[in-house]
N, CA, C and O atoms as a Tripos MOL2 file, in Angstrom:
@<TRIPOS>MOLECULE
protein
  284   283    71     0     0
PROTEIN
NO_CHARGES

@<TRIPOS>ATOM
      1 N           0.8080   -1.1160   -0.1410 N.3       1 MET1
      2 CA          0.1290   -0.0680   -0.2480 C.3       1 MET1
      3 C           0.6740    1.3060    0.0030 C.2       1 MET1
      4 O           1.2390    1.3320    1.0960 O.2       1 MET1
      5 N           0.7030    2.3930   -0.5890 N.am      2 ARG2
      6 CA          1.1360    3.5980   -0.4580 C.3       2 ARG2
      7 C           0.9210    4.1240    0.3320 C.2       2 ARG2
      8 O          -0.1990    4.0520    0.8390 O.2       2 ARG2
      9 N           2.5500    5.4460    1.1620 N.am      3 PRO3
     10 CA          2.0510    5.7320    1.8960 C.3       3 PRO3
     11 C           1.0670    6.6350    2.1290 C.2       3 PRO3
     12 O           0.8060    7.1110    3.2340 O.2       3 PRO3
     13 N           0.3690    6.9430    0.8350 N.am      4 ALA4
     14 CA         -0.2390    7.9410    0.2730 C.3       4 ALA4
     15 C          -2.2140    7.7670    0.9220 C.2       4 ALA4
     16 O          -3.1420    8.3310    1.5020 O.2       4 ALA4
     17 N          -1.8510    6.7870    0.3740 N.am      5 GLU5
     18 CA         -2.8430    5.7550    1.0770 C.3       5 GLU5
     19 C          -3.2780    5.5610    2.0420 C.2       5 GLU5
     20 O          -4.4590    5.6690    2.3710 O.2       5 GLU5
     21 N          -2.1430    5.1520    2.8220 N.am      6 LEU6
     22 CA         -1.9160    5.2290    4.4320 C.3       6 LEU6
     23 C          -2.4980    6.3620    5.0600 C.2       6 LEU6
     24 O          -3.4970    6.3100    5.7770 O.2       6 LEU6
     25 N          -1.8490    7.3990    4.7750 N.am      7 ARG7
     26 CA         -2.4120    8.5150    5.1960 C.3       7 ARG7
     27 C          -3.5790    9.0820    5.2070 C.2       7 ARG7
     28 O          -4.0140    9.7730    6.1290 O.2       7 ARG7
     29 N          -4.3230    8.7330    3.8540 N.am      8 ASP8
     30 CA         -6.1230    8.7280    4.0700 C.3       8 ASP8
     31 C          -7.0530    8.0000    5.2630 C.2       8 ASP8
     32 O          -8.2410    8.0630    5.5770 O.2       8 ASP8
     33 N          -6.3290    7.5540    5.5710 N.am      9 MET9
     34 CA         -6.7350    6.2820    6.1550 C.3       9 MET9
     35 C          -6.8360    6.8920    7.9870 C.2       9 MET9
     36 O          -5.8960    7.4340    8.5680 O.2       9 MET9
     37 N          -8.5260    6.5540    8.7400 N.am     10 SER10
     38 CA         -8.0820    7.2710    9.9690 C.3      10 SER10
     39 C          -7.2160    6.5970   11.2160 C.2      10 SER10
     40 O          -6.8010    5.4380   11.2060 O.2      10 SER10
     41 N          -7.0780    7.2970   12.0040 N.am     11 ASP11
     42 CA         -6.2140    6.4420   13.1120 C.3      11 ASP11
     43 C          -6.4950    5.0660   13.2510 C.2      11 ASP11
     44 O          -5.5340    4.2960   13.2260 O.2      11 ASP11
     45 N          -7.5840    4.6340   13.3880 N.am     12 GLY12
     46 CA         -8.1040    3.4540   13.9010 C.3      12 GLY12
     47 C          -8.1050    2.3340   12.7340 C.2      12 GLY12
     48 O          -8.2810    1.1480   13.0140 O.2      12 GLY12
     49 N          -7.8260    2.9320   10.9580 N.am     13 GLU13
     50 CA         -8.1540    2.0320    9.7970 C.3      13 GLU13
     51 C          -6.8230    1.8140   10.5710 C.2      13 GLU13
     52 O          -6.7840    1.0670   11.5490 O.2      13 GLU13
     53 N          -5.4910    2.6310   10.0100 N.am     14 LEU14
     54 CA         -4.1240    2.2500   10.1440 C.3      14 LEU14
     55 C          -4.1340    1.4220   11.5360 C.2      14 LEU14
     56 O          -3.5240    0.3610   11.4080 O.2      14 LEU14
     57 N          -4.5070    1.5660   12.4500 N.am     15 ARG15
     58 CA         -4.0740    0.6000   13.8840 C.3      15 ARG15
     59 C          -4.1210   -0.8330   13.2570 C.2      15 ARG15
     60 O          -3.2200   -1.6590   13.4040 O.2      15 ARG15
     61 N          -5.3200   -1.0490   12.5090 N.am     16 GLU16
     62 CA         -5.9690   -2.5220   12.1260 C.3      16 GLU16
     63 C          -5.1490   -2.8440   10.9730 C.2      16 GLU16
     64 O          -4.6700   -3.9750   10.8900 O.2      16 GLU16
     65 N          -4.9250   -1.9430   10.0400 N.am     17 HIS17
     66 CA         -3.8750   -2.6320    8.8860 C.3      17 HIS17
     67 C          -2.5860   -3.0830    9.8190 C.2      17 HIS17
     68 O          -1.9530   -4.1120    9.5800 O.2      17 HIS17
     69 N          -2.3780   -2.4840   10.5510 N.am     18 ILE18
     70 CA         -0.8590   -2.3080   11.5780 C.3      18 ILE18
     71 C          -0.8730   -3.8640   11.6420 C.2      18 ILE18
     72 O          -0.0590   -4.6430   11.1470 O.2      18 ILE18
     73 N          -2.3270   -4.2110   12.5900 N.am     19 GLU19
     74 CA         -1.6860   -5.6320   13.3290 C.3      19 GLU19
     75 C          -2.6820   -6.1860   11.8500 C.2      19 GLU19
     76 O          -3.5960   -6.5210   12.6020 O.2      19 GLU19
     77 N          -3.0050   -6.3930   11.0390 N.am     20 THR20
     78 CA         -2.4930   -7.0880    9.8190 C.3      20 THR20
     79 C          -1.6330   -7.6220    9.4810 C.2      20 THR20
     80 O          -1.2460   -8.7760    9.6660 O.2      20 THR20
     81 N          -1.1770   -6.6400    8.8340 N.am     21 ALA21
     82 CA          0.3490   -7.0090    8.7080 C.3      21 ALA21
     83 C           0.9030   -7.3090    9.2900 C.2      21 ALA21
     84 O           1.5590   -8.1760    8.7120 O.2      21 ALA21
     85 N           1.3230   -7.1860   10.6050 N.am     22 ARG22
     86 CA          2.1700   -8.0920   11.7820 C.3      22 ARG22
     87 C           0.9470   -9.6880   11.5170 C.2      22 ARG22
     88 O           1.5130  -10.5420   10.8350 O.2      22 ARG22
     89 N           0.1250   -9.9190   11.7660 N.am     23 ARG23
     90 CA         -0.5770  -11.2020   11.3100 C.3      23 ARG23
     91 C          -0.1540  -11.7660   10.0620 C.2      23 ARG23
     92 O          -0.2880  -12.9460    9.7380 O.2      23 ARG23
     93 N           0.1930  -11.1520    9.6060 N.am     24 GLU24
     94 CA          0.3250  -11.5570    7.5800 C.3      24 GLU24
     95 C           2.2560  -12.7160    7.8410 C.2      24 GLU24
     96 O           2.5930  -13.8980    7.7860 O.2      24 GLU24
     97 N           3.1070  -11.0010    8.1820 N.am     25 LEU25
     98 CA          4.3180  -10.9660    8.6900 C.3      25 LEU25
     99 C           4.3900  -12.5600    9.5200 C.2      25 LEU25
    100 O           5.1500  -13.5100    9.3300 O.2      25 LEU25
    101 N           3.2860  -12.3780   10.4680 N.am     26 PHE26
    102 CA          3.7310  -13.8400   11.3310 C.3      26 PHE26
    103 C           3.5530  -15.2950   10.4140 C.2      26 PHE26
    104 O           4.2900  -16.2790   10.4680 O.2      26 PHE26
    105 N           2.4480  -15.1190    9.6410 N.am     27 GLY27
    106 CA          2.4000  -16.8570    9.2790 C.3      27 GLY27
    107 C           3.0110  -16.4520    7.9270 C.2      27 GLY27
    108 O           2.7000  -17.1520    6.9630 O.2      27 GLY27
    109 N           3.8050  -15.4570    7.7390 N.am     28 LEU28
    110 CA          5.0240  -15.5360    6.0980 C.3      28 LEU28
    111 C           6.1930  -16.2590    6.9990 C.2      28 LEU28
    112 O           6.9590  -17.0190    6.4060 O.2      28 LEU28
    113 N           6.3880  -16.0110    8.6610 N.am     29 ARG29
    114 CA          7.8820  -16.3430    9.0200 C.3      29 ARG29
    115 C           7.1990  -18.6300    9.2950 C.2      29 ARG29
    116 O           7.6140  -19.7480    8.9910 O.2      29 ARG29
    117 N           5.9810  -17.9790   10.0440 N.am     30 PHE30
    118 CA          5.4360  -19.7230    9.7880 C.3      30 PHE30
    119 C           6.5400  -20.8560    8.9280 C.2      30 PHE30
    120 O           7.3690  -21.7490    9.1030 O.2      30 PHE30
    121 N           5.4980  -19.6660    7.4150 N.am     31 GLN31
    122 CA          5.5120  -20.8730    6.5530 C.3      31 GLN31
    123 C           6.9740  -20.5890    6.0710 C.2      31 GLN31
    124 O           7.1550  -21.4180    5.1790 O.2      31 GLN31
    125 N           8.3060  -19.7060    6.2320 N.am     32 HIS32
    126 CA          9.3430  -19.8560    6.1250 C.3      32 HIS32
    127 C          10.6740  -20.8090    6.7180 C.2      32 HIS32
    128 O          11.8350  -21.0760    6.4080 O.2      32 HIS32
    129 N           9.1870  -21.2650    8.2880 N.am     33 ALA33
    130 CA         10.6110  -21.9120    8.9580 C.3      33 ALA33
    131 C          10.3250  -23.2400    8.6950 C.2      33 ALA33
    132 O          11.1020  -24.1190    9.0650 O.2      33 ALA33
    133 N           8.9770  -23.5690    7.9120 N.am     34 THR34
    134 CA          8.2330  -25.0100    8.4450 C.3      34 THR34
    135 C           8.9380  -25.5770    6.7480 C.2      34 THR34
    136 O           8.9110  -26.7670    6.4350 O.2      34 THR34
    137 N           9.6330  -24.2870    5.6510 N.am     35 GLY35
    138 CA          9.6120  -24.5430    4.1820 C.3      35 GLY35
    139 C           8.5450  -24.7550    3.2940 C.2      35 GLY35
    140 O           8.4400  -25.3320    2.2120 O.2      35 GLY35
    141 N           7.7670  -24.1280    4.0420 N.am     36 GLU36
    142 CA          6.3790  -24.1150    2.6650 C.3      36 GLU36
    143 C           6.3680  -22.6040    2.1920 C.2      36 GLU36
    144 O           5.3780  -22.3060    1.5230 O.2      36 GLU36
    145 N           7.4550  -21.4170    2.4610 N.am     37 LEU37
    146 CA          7.0210  -20.4210    1.6760 C.3      37 LEU37
    147 C           8.6510  -20.1990    0.3500 C.2      37 LEU37
    148 O           9.8300  -19.8550    0.4240 O.2      37 LEU37
    149 N           7.7660  -20.6150   -0.6060 N.am     38 ASP38
    150 CA          8.3100  -21.4410   -1.6810 C.3      38 ASP38
    151 C           9.2980  -19.2210   -2.1720 C.2      38 ASP38
    152 O          10.5210  -19.0770   -2.1850 O.2      38 ASP38
    153 N           8.1180  -17.8130   -2.5150 N.am     39 ASN39
    154 CA          9.0230  -16.6330   -2.3150 C.3      39 ASN39
    155 C           9.0510  -15.4440   -1.2200 C.2      39 ASN39
    156 O           8.1720  -14.5830   -1.1810 O.2      39 ASN39
    157 N          10.1740  -15.4860   -0.3160 N.am     40 THR40
    158 CA         10.8440  -15.3080    0.4460 C.3      40 THR40
    159 C          10.6700  -13.4720    0.4400 C.2      40 THR40
    160 O          10.7650  -12.7830    1.4570 O.2      40 THR40
    161 N          10.4180  -12.9720   -0.8740 N.am     41 ALA41
    162 CA         10.1370  -11.8270   -0.6690 C.3      41 ALA41
    163 C           9.6050  -10.6980   -0.0710 C.2      41 ALA41
    164 O           9.7120   -9.6600    0.5830 O.2      41 ALA41
    165 N           8.7650  -11.7820   -0.8820 N.am     42 GLY42
    166 CA          7.8830  -11.3790    0.2000 C.3      42 GLY42
    167 C           7.4340  -11.1300    2.2390 C.2      42 GLY42
    168 O           6.4630  -10.6290    2.8060 O.2      42 GLY42
    169 N           8.5440  -11.6910    2.6790 N.am     43 LEU43
    170 CA          8.9320  -10.9610    3.8690 C.3      43 LEU43
    171 C           9.4970   -9.9220    4.1060 C.2      43 LEU43
    172 O           9.2080   -9.3720    5.1680 O.2      43 LEU43
    173 N          10.2600   -9.4370    3.4220 N.am     44 LYS44
    174 CA         10.7180   -7.4390    3.3610 C.3      44 LYS44
    175 C           9.7060   -7.6210    2.6440 C.2      44 LYS44
    176 O          10.0850   -8.7450    2.3180 O.2      44 LYS44
    177 N           8.2870   -7.4640    1.8450 N.am     45 ARG45
    178 CA          7.3740   -6.4690    1.7730 C.3      45 ARG45
    179 C           6.4910   -6.5320    2.6440 C.2      45 ARG45
    180 O           5.3850   -6.0430    2.4100 O.2      45 ARG45
    181 N           6.7020   -7.0010    3.5610 N.am     46 ALA46
    182 CA          5.4230   -7.1120    4.8870 C.3      46 ALA46
    183 C           5.9040   -6.0900    5.4460 C.2      46 ALA46
    184 O           5.4090   -4.9840    5.6660 O.2      46 ALA46
    185 N           7.4500   -6.7550    5.7860 N.am     47 LYS47
    186 CA          8.5570   -6.1290    7.1250 C.3      47 LYS47
    187 C           8.0420   -3.9920    6.9300 C.2      47 LYS47
    188 O           7.7560   -3.2540    7.8720 O.2      47 LYS47
    189 N           8.1110   -3.5540    5.2710 N.am     48 ARG48
    190 CA          8.7230   -2.8870    4.7640 C.3      48 ARG48
    191 C           7.2350   -1.7730    5.2630 C.2      48 ARG48
    192 O           7.4460   -0.6100    5.6070 O.2      48 ARG48
    193 N           5.6850   -2.4090    5.2170 N.am     49 GLU49
    194 CA          4.4550   -2.4790    4.9730 C.3      49 GLU49
    195 C           4.3610   -1.7980    6.5950 C.2      49 GLU49
    196 O           4.1760   -0.6260    6.9240 O.2      49 GLU49
    197 N           4.5170   -2.7330    7.2400 N.am     50 ILE50
    198 CA          4.4790   -2.6050    8.4820 C.3      50 ILE50
    199 C           5.2810   -1.0630    9.3570 C.2      50 ILE50
    200 O           4.9180   -0.1310   10.0740 O.2      50 ILE50
    201 N           6.3620   -1.5110    8.8130 N.am     51 ALA51
    202 CA          7.4420    0.4480    9.0350 C.3      51 ALA51
    203 C           6.7930    1.4030    8.2570 C.2      51 ALA51
    204 O           6.3370    2.4190    8.7810 O.2      51 ALA51
    205 N           6.6910    1.1590    6.9000 N.am     52 ARG52
    206 CA          5.5100    2.4700    6.2620 C.3      52 ARG52
    207 C           4.4820    2.8490    7.2490 C.2      52 ARG52
    208 O           4.4170    4.0220    7.6150 O.2      52 ARG52
    209 N           3.3320    1.5810    7.9090 N.am     53 ALA53
    210 CA          2.6140    2.0820    8.9330 C.3      53 ALA53
    211 C           2.5880    2.9180    9.8620 C.2      53 ALA53
    212 O           1.8080    3.8470   10.0720 O.2      53 ALA53
    213 N           3.8360    2.4110   10.6490 N.am     54 LEU54
    214 CA          4.4390    3.1800   12.1720 C.3      54 LEU54
    215 C           4.7130    3.9220   11.6600 C.2      54 LEU54
    216 O           4.1500    4.9740   11.9660 O.2      54 LEU54
    217 N           5.6930    3.9850   10.5780 N.am     55 THR55
    218 CA          5.7160    5.7770   10.5990 C.3      55 THR55
    219 C           5.1740    6.1720   10.4020 C.2      55 THR55
    220 O           5.5030    7.3130   10.7230 O.2      55 THR55
    221 N           3.7850    6.2180    9.7560 N.am     56 ILE56
    222 CA          2.7750    7.8360    9.5260 C.3      56 ILE56
    223 C           2.3590    7.4190   10.7640 C.2      56 ILE56
    224 O           1.9390    8.4480   11.2950 O.2      56 ILE56
    225 N           2.2720    6.7990   11.2870 N.am     57 ALA57
    226 CA          1.5580    6.7670   12.9520 C.3      57 ALA57
    227 C           2.3640    7.4270   13.6920 C.2      57 ALA57
    228 O           1.9620    8.3410   14.4120 O.2      57 ALA57
    229 N           3.1780    7.1920   13.6490 N.am     58 ARG58
    230 CA          4.1700    7.8090   14.8360 C.3      58 ARG58
    231 C           4.5310    9.4940   14.5410 C.2      58 ARG58
    232 O           4.9180   10.2790   15.4070 O.2      58 ARG58
    233 N           4.2260    9.9140   12.6600 N.am     59 GLU59
    234 CA          3.9350   11.2080   12.4180 C.3      59 GLU59
    235 C           2.8140   12.3940   13.0280 C.2      59 GLU59
    236 O           2.7430   13.5790   13.3520 O.2      59 GLU59
    237 N           1.9930   11.1140   12.9240 N.am     60 ARG60
    238 CA          0.3230   11.6790   13.6270 C.3      60 ARG60
    239 C           0.5450   12.5880   14.7960 C.2      60 ARG60
    240 O           0.3150   13.7680   15.0610 O.2      60 ARG60
    241 N           1.3200   11.1060   15.6430 N.am     61 GLU61
    242 CA          1.8380   11.6400   17.1780 C.3      61 GLU61
    243 C           2.1810   12.7400   17.5410 C.2      61 GLU61
    244 O           1.6030   13.4130   18.3950 O.2      61 GLU61
    245 N           3.3200   13.0920   16.8300 N.am     62 MET62
    246 CA          3.8700   14.3980   17.0390 C.3      62 MET62
    247 C           3.6460   14.9910   16.6030 C.2      62 MET62
    248 O           4.2640   16.0110   16.9070 O.2      62 MET62
    249 N           2.8480   15.1450   15.7120 N.am     63 MET63
    250 CA          1.9240   16.4260   15.0230 C.3      63 MET63
    251 C           0.5730   17.2020   16.1430 C.2      63 MET63
    252 O           0.0690   18.3170   16.2760 O.2      63 MET63
    253 N           0.3750   15.4080   16.9660 N.am     64 ALA64
    254 CA         -0.9800   15.9040   17.7230 C.3      64 ALA64
    255 C          -0.5800   16.9680   18.5630 C.2      64 ALA64
    256 O           0.6490   16.9150   18.5280 O.2      64 ALA64
    257 N          -0.9390   17.9810   19.3570 N.am     65 PRO65
    258 CA         -0.6770   18.4570   20.3590 C.3      65 PRO65
    259 C          -0.8650   17.6770   21.6660 C.2      65 PRO65
    260 O          -1.7780   16.9060   21.9600 O.2      65 PRO65
    261 N           0.3690   18.1100   22.4940 N.am     66 SER66
    262 CA          0.8460   17.2280   23.7100 C.3      66 SER66
    263 C           0.1010   17.8280   24.9650 C.2      66 SER66
    264 O           0.1340   19.0540   25.0790 O.2      66 SER66
    265 N          -0.3830   17.2940   25.6550 N.am     67 GLU67
    266 CA         -0.2960   17.9900   26.8320 C.3      67 GLU67
    267 C           0.5180   18.3470   27.6950 C.2      67 GLU67
    268 O           0.2640   19.2640   28.4760 O.2      67 GLU67
    269 N           1.7390   17.6200   27.7040 N.am     68 GLU68
    270 CA          2.6510   17.6740   28.7580 C.3      68 GLU68
    271 C           3.5840   19.4920   28.5540 C.2      68 GLU68
    272 O           4.1560   20.0660   29.4810 O.2      68 GLU68
    273 N           3.4490   20.1030   26.8820 N.am     69 ASN69
    274 CA          3.6170   20.8430   26.8240 C.3      69 ASN69
    275 C           2.4480   22.2460   27.2130 C.2      69 ASN69
    276 O           2.8700   23.3940   27.0820 O.2      69 ASN69
    277 N           0.7840   21.9610   27.7550 N.am     70 ASP70
    278 CA         -0.1430   22.9000   28.2280 C.3      70 ASP70
    279 C           0.4020   23.7880   29.6860 C.2      70 ASP70
    280 O           0.0540   24.8980   30.0870 O.2      70 ASP70
    281 N           1.2150   22.9720   30.1630 N.am     71 GLY71
    282 CA          1.1230   23.7250   31.6540 C.3      71 GLY71
    283 C           2.7820   24.6090   32.0160 C.2      71 GLY71
    284 O           2.9340   25.2310   33.0680 O.2      71 GLY71
@<TRIPOS>BOND
     1     1     2 1
     2     2     3 1
     3     3     4 2
     4     3     5 am
     5     5     6 1
     6     6     7 1
     7     7     8 2
     8     7     9 am
     9     9    10 1
    10    10    11 1
    11    11    12 2
    12    11    13 am
    13    13    14 1
    14    14    15 1
    15    15    16 2
    16    15    17 am
    17    17    18 1
    18    18    19 1
    19    19    20 2
    20    19    21 am
    21    21    22 1
    22    22    23 1
    23    23    24 2
    24    23    25 am
    25    25    26 1
    26    26    27 1
    27    27    28 2
    28    27    29 am
    29    29    30 1
    30    30    31 1
    31    31    32 2
    32    31    33 am
    33    33    34 1
    34    34    35 1
    35    35    36 2
    36    35    37 am
    37    37    38 1
    38    38    39 1
    39    39    40 2
    40    39    41 am
    41    41    42 1
    42    42    43 1
    43    43    44 2
    44    43    45 am
    45    45    46 1
    46    46    47 1
    47    47    48 2
    48    47    49 am
    49    49    50 1
    50    50    51 1
    51    51    52 2
    52    51    53 am
    53    53    54 1
    54    54    55 1
    55    55    56 2
    56    55    57 am
    57    57    58 1
    58    58    59 1
    59    59    60 2
    60    59    61 am
    61    61    62 1
    62    62    63 1
    63    63    64 2
    64    63    65 am
    65    65    66 1
    66    66    67 1
    67    67    68 2
    68    67    69 am
    69    69    70 1
    70    70    71 1
    71    71    72 2
    72    71    73 am
    73    73    74 1
    74    74    75 1
    75    75    76 2
    76    75    77 am
    77    77    78 1
    78    78    79 1
    79    79    80 2
    80    79    81 am
    81    81    82 1
    82    82    83 1
    83    83    84 2
    84    83    85 am
    85    85    86 1
    86    86    87 1
    87    87    88 2
    88    87    89 am
    89    89    90 1
    90    90    91 1
    91    91    92 2
    92    91    93 am
    93    93    94 1
    94    94    95 1
    95    95    96 2
    96    95    97 am
    97    97    98 1
    98    98    99 1
    99    99   100 2
   100    99   101 am
   101   101   102 1
   102   102   103 1
   103   103   104 2
   104   103   105 am
   105   105   106 1
   106   106   107 1
   107   107   108 2
   108   107   109 am
   109   109   110 1
   110   110   111 1
   111   111   112 2
   112   111   113 am
   113   113   114 1
   114   114   115 1
   115   115   116 2
   116   115   117 am
   117   117   118 1
   118   118   119 1
   119   119   120 2
   120   119   121 am
   121   121   122 1
   122   122   123 1
   123   123   124 2
   124   123   125 am
   125   125   126 1
   126   126   127 1
   127   127   128 2
   128   127   129 am
   129   129   130 1
   130   130   131 1
   131   131   132 2
   132   131   133 am
   133   133   134 1
   134   134   135 1
   135   135   136 2
   136   135   137 am
   137   137   138 1
   138   138   139 1
   139   139   140 2
   140   139   141 am
   141   141   142 1
   142   142   143 1
   143   143   144 2
   144   143   145 am
   145   145   146 1
   146   146   147 1
   147   147   148 2
   148   147   149 am
   149   149   150 1
   150   150   151 1
   151   151   152 2
   152   151   153 am
   153   153   154 1
   154   154   155 1
   155   155   156 2
   156   155   157 am
   157   157   158 1
   158   158   159 1
   159   159   160 2
   160   159   161 am
   161   161   162 1
   162   162   163 1
   163   163   164 2
   164   163   165 am
   165   165   166 1
   166   166   167 1
   167   167   168 2
   168   167   169 am
   169   169   170 1
   170   170   171 1
   171   171   172 2
   172   171   173 am
   173   173   174 1
   174   174   175 1
   175   175   176 2
   176   175   177 am
   177   177   178 1
   178   178   179 1
   179   179   180 2
   180   179   181 am
   181   181   182 1
   182   182   183 1
   183   183   184 2
   184   183   185 am
   185   185   186 1
   186   186   187 1
   187   187   188 2
   188   187   189 am
   189   189   190 1
   190   190   191 1
   191   191   192 2
   192   191   193 am
   193   193   194 1
   194   194   195 1
   195   195   196 2
   196   195   197 am
   197   197   198 1
   198   198   199 1
   199   199   200 2
   200   199   201 am
   201   201   202 1
   202   202   203 1
   203   203   204 2
   204   203   205 am
   205   205   206 1
   206   206   207 1
   207   207   208 2
   208   207   209 am
   209   209   210 1
   210   210   211 1
   211   211   212 2
   212   211   213 am
   213   213   214 1
   214   214   215 1
   215   215   216 2
   216   215   217 am
   217   217   218 1
   218   218   219 1
   219   219   220 2
   220   219   221 am
   221   221   222 1
   222   222   223 1
   223   223   224 2
   224   223   225 am
   225   225   226 1
   226   226   227 1
   227   227   228 2
   228   227   229 am
   229   229   230 1
   230   230   231 1
   231   231   232 2
   232   231   233 am
   233   233   234 1
   234   234   235 1
   235   235   236 2
   236   235   237 am
   237   237   238 1
   238   238   239 1
   239   239   240 2
   240   239   241 am
   241   241   242 1
   242   242   243 1
   243   243   244 2
   244   243   245 am
   245   245   246 1
   246   246   247 1
   247   247   248 2
   248   247   249 am
   249   249   250 1
   250   250   251 1
   251   251   252 2
   252   251   253 am
   253   253   254 1
   254   254   255 1
   255   255   256 2
   256   255   257 am
   257   257   258 1
   258   258   259 1
   259   259   260 2
   260   259   261 am
   261   261   262 1
   262   262   263 1
   263   263   264 2
   264   263   265 am
   265   265   266 1
   266   266   267 1
   267   267   268 2
   268   267   269 am
   269   269   270 1
   270   270   271 1
   271   271   272 2
   272   271   273 am
   273   273   274 1
   274   274   275 1
   275   275   276 2
   276   275   277 am
   277   277   278 1
   278   278   279 1
   279   279   280 2
   280   279   281 am
   281   281   282 1
   282   282   283 1
   283   283   284 2
@<TRIPOS>SUBSTRUCTURE
     1 MET1         2 RESIDUE 1 A MET
     2 ARG2         6 RESIDUE 1 A ARG
     3 PRO3        10 RESIDUE 1 A PRO
     4 ALA4        14 RESIDUE 1 A ALA
     5 GLU5        18 RESIDUE 1 A GLU
     6 LEU6        22 RESIDUE 1 A LEU
     7 ARG7        26 RESIDUE 1 A ARG
     8 ASP8        30 RESIDUE 1 A ASP
     9 MET9        34 RESIDUE 1 A MET
    10 SER10       38 RESIDUE 1 A SER
    11 ASP11       42 RESIDUE 1 A ASP
    12 GLY12       46 RESIDUE 1 A GLY
    13 GLU13       50 RESIDUE 1 A GLU
    14 LEU14       54 RESIDUE 1 A LEU
    15 ARG15       58 RESIDUE 1 A ARG
    16 GLU16       62 RESIDUE 1 A GLU
    17 HIS17       66 RESIDUE 1 A HIS
    18 ILE18       70 RESIDUE 1 A ILE
    19 GLU19       74 RESIDUE 1 A GLU
    20 THR20       78 RESIDUE 1 A THR
    21 ALA21       82 RESIDUE 1 A ALA
    22 ARG22       86 RESIDUE 1 A ARG
    23 ARG23       90 RESIDUE 1 A ARG
    24 GLU24       94 RESIDUE 1 A GLU
    25 LEU25       98 RESIDUE 1 A LEU
    26 PHE26      102 RESIDUE 1 A PHE
    27 GLY27      106 RESIDUE 1 A GLY
    28 LEU28      110 RESIDUE 1 A LEU
    29 ARG29      114 RESIDUE 1 A ARG
    30 PHE30      118 RESIDUE 1 A PHE
    31 GLN31      122 RESIDUE 1 A GLN
    32 HIS32      126 RESIDUE 1 A HIS
    33 ALA33      130 RESIDUE 1 A ALA
    34 THR34      134 RESIDUE 1 A THR
    35 GLY35      138 RESIDUE 1 A GLY
    36 GLU36      142 RESIDUE 1 A GLU
    37 LEU37      146 RESIDUE 1 A LEU
    38 ASP38      150 RESIDUE 1 A ASP
    39 ASN39      154 RESIDUE 1 A ASN
    40 THR40      158 RESIDUE 1 A THR
    41 ALA41      162 RESIDUE 1 A ALA
    42 GLY42      166 RESIDUE 1 A GLY
    43 LEU43      170 RESIDUE 1 A LEU
    44 LYS44      174 RESIDUE 1 A LYS
    45 ARG45      178 RESIDUE 1 A ARG
    46 ALA46      182 RESIDUE 1 A ALA
    47 LYS47      186 RESIDUE 1 A LYS
    48 ARG48      190 RESIDUE 1 A ARG
    49 GLU49      194 RESIDUE 1 A GLU
    50 ILE50      198 RESIDUE 1 A ILE
    51 ALA51      202 RESIDUE 1 A ALA
    52 ARG52      206 RESIDUE 1 A ARG
    53 ALA53      210 RESIDUE 1 A ALA
    54 LEU54      214 RESIDUE 1 A LEU
    55 THR55      218 RESIDUE 1 A THR
    56 ILE56      222 RESIDUE 1 A ILE
    57 ALA57      226 RESIDUE 1 A ALA
    58 ARG58      230 RESIDUE 1 A ARG
    59 GLU59      234 RESIDUE 1 A GLU
    60 ARG60      238 RESIDUE 1 A ARG
    61 GLU61      242 RESIDUE 1 A GLU
    62 MET62      246 RESIDUE 1 A MET
    63 MET63      250 RESIDUE 1 A MET
    64 ALA64      254 RESIDUE 1 A ALA
    65 PRO65      258 RESIDUE 1 A PRO
    66 SER66      262 RESIDUE 1 A SER
    67 GLU67      266 RESIDUE 1 A GLU
    68 GLU68      270 RESIDUE 1 A GLU
    69 ASN69      274 RESIDUE 1 A ASN
    70 ASP70      278 RESIDUE 1 A ASP
    71 GLY71      282 RESIDUE 1 A GLY
């Protein structure tokens, strides 16, 4: 998924996407460990997808007004 598509998601949708991608990565790792995975490029692709989504989630956290700075 492209970064622009991830940025268009709501916070809840983004969290759900991250969890789904993590489950997918777990499944790919399991298949790799059991020798069932033919295309190992999927592992790299899944890791990058998670990293993209986490980066956008962190950007949103940084842009949100902090309650610590109000005092």
